[in-house]
C-alpha positions, 0 to 999 in steps of 0.5 A: 542504519535507518537514522544514518539514511535519514541524516544522509538524505538531509545532509545531501539535500542541504549540501546540494541546494542550500550550501551552494552558491545561488540556488534558484527556483527554476520552474514551478508547475501547479500540482507538480512542485517547486524545482530548484537548481544550483550553480553546480547543476544539482537539482531539488524538488519540493512537493506536497499536498493536503487531503481533508476527508469526510466519510459516512458508513450506514447499514442496510436494515439496521437501527444503528445510526450512520457513522460519520467522521471528519479527518485529515486523510493525508498531509504530505511533504516530499523533498527529493533531488538529484546530483549534477550528473543525475547518478545520485538521488534521494527522497524524504517524504513525511505525512504530517497528518500522522495517519497510517494507510492501514488504519481500521483494518485489523492491524495495530497501527501507530498514528504518529508514524510520520515517516513515509519515504527515506531513501538514497538512489544510485544509477548504475547505468542510464537504464538501471537504478538501485535504491536503498532505504524505505519506500513503497514496494514495486512488488505489490499490486499496481495501484499500491505504487501510484501517487495518492493525490492522483487516484481516480477515486477518494480511496484505494481498492479493497484489494490493496488494503487486503494484501499490500504491505504498503512500504518496506525497508531494504534494497530495490532495483529497477530497470528500463529497457527498450526492446524494439518497435517502440516497446519497453520492458521494466523489471523490478527486484526487491530484497526487504525486511518484510516487516513494513514501514518503520519496523526497526526494532528487534527483527523477527523472521527472515527477509522478503524477496520480490520481483515484478516485470512490466511490458509496455507495448506502445511506449512510455506513458506521458508525464509518469502516467504509469504511476498515476490513475486518471488520464489528466494528460489525455494520452494522444496515442493508446498507452498500455502496461501489463505486469506480473509480480511475485514475492516471498516473505520468509518467516512473517510475524504479522498478517501480511507483512506490515508489522514486525514481531506482532504475531509469534508462534513457537515450540516450547522445547524447554516447557517454560512457556517463554520464547528462547532462541531457536524455538520460533516457528514462523510461517512463510507468506507468498503473493502472486499477481498480474495487472494492467493499466490502459489510457487513451484520450481521457479514458483509463482502465486498471485491472488487477488480480492477486493471490496469497498463500502460506507455506512452511507452517510447522507441525510442532507449534504448541504456543503462541503470543497473546497479541490481542493483550500483551504480545509478550505473554504466551498461551497454548490455547488456539481458539477462535469463533466458529464462524465470523459472527458467531459467539461460539468459540471452538478449538482449532489446530495450531496450523489452522489457527496460523492460517486464520491470522494471515490474509490468505485468498485471492482478489481481483479489482477492475476500475475504469473512468473517463475524464471529460475536457471540462475537468469532470471525471466519472469512474466506477470500480468493482472489487471481489475478494475470495477468502480461503477457508482459514484466513483473516479475510473472514474477520467480520469486523474488518473484512468478510465482505466479498464484493465492493461496488463503487461509483464516483464523480470528480471535478478537477479544478485545474489541468493537472493533479493540483486541485480536485474534489472527489465523491464516491458511493460504495455498496459493500456486500456482506459475507455469508455469515454477515458482518459486524460494525466497528464496535463488534455489533452484528449487522443484518445486511449490507454496508454503504459508504459515502466518501468526500475528499478535497485534494490541494497539491503544490 
């Protein structure tokens, strides 16, 4: 199915723009892409951006040297278009840097996953649109489906990295309805595989169901500002969107729905230590969130709250797969560290162990910034994570950090998102039991992170 969708997108794009007579460049706006129009009225847009990056991590009261790395954070190319009557649309987006949004956060990732978006859309009416394929989901927190080249700070908040599934494959529906007095309602409904992006192997578990409802009391944002963070267009009147979101993943096989078949549990009915059909005991994973975005004359505020929990954890689990070594091997040991940084391992019940592998807890994120007319933006963010007693959010290497304080300064080199230089400094509060560095060394105190990034878009 996936290969068919990608092939269809390429064929549709070629047919509409290159196989027609006299395709021509109609408009170009720096940072917004090239727009092509065909003689038959169909359109195609070509966009892309590059983000070279540097970050430095250091630790308070530690003899360990600071860790500095340079990398191409993103190198993205997007092809999208619409039919002449604008009912059919498509998008194909690649990240040629091959970097995964989830890297260095406790999940096994493949740095060669170049494919981001691949979908076909159809407008049932002027107000309702259906999308089939892979894309960023609408039912995670608000920051997740904002464009990466429009972020206020170099990186997304820790709430996003802790709970968001990033991209999913499935069916997406969205609507835009005017409700009187200049107000709007935007509902979203999704049915996906629940296994994240590029998860097209042997599917484990069931589907994921999600919904979001957004209310815009002061009308629509200018130039897709609802999906962009900094107020580059400097809204002339106040703009606000308030939303609530919920999703339910039936039979999850990863920490938060980014992978397929990574973490498995079963009841060994036959006593042979292997996985047979009908023996899987997979937990369900749910999330709920509320959020808002406000913009006015260069000032912007984003607020988010998200909570996750597990349900349907079977009481007859007696085997799990060894996902840290060979995921096809199974063991009846349910052991873990007594606390996040302890060297003492103890036994947990299977139900406790299942919860320890999931991202369970709650978090809120609040950030604000002001973009001056000279192109300088000053921004600040505070993120708090409250992990459940049994949760992977207590992992000392990747999480176990309840508070993140960030300040940032950006210089927009044009009156758009076309070019900007961003720097930020984050103070990370160590958890109750301390934290580990990326090599597993126990650290005595807090963590500090400096980030620097250049964005060039066309």
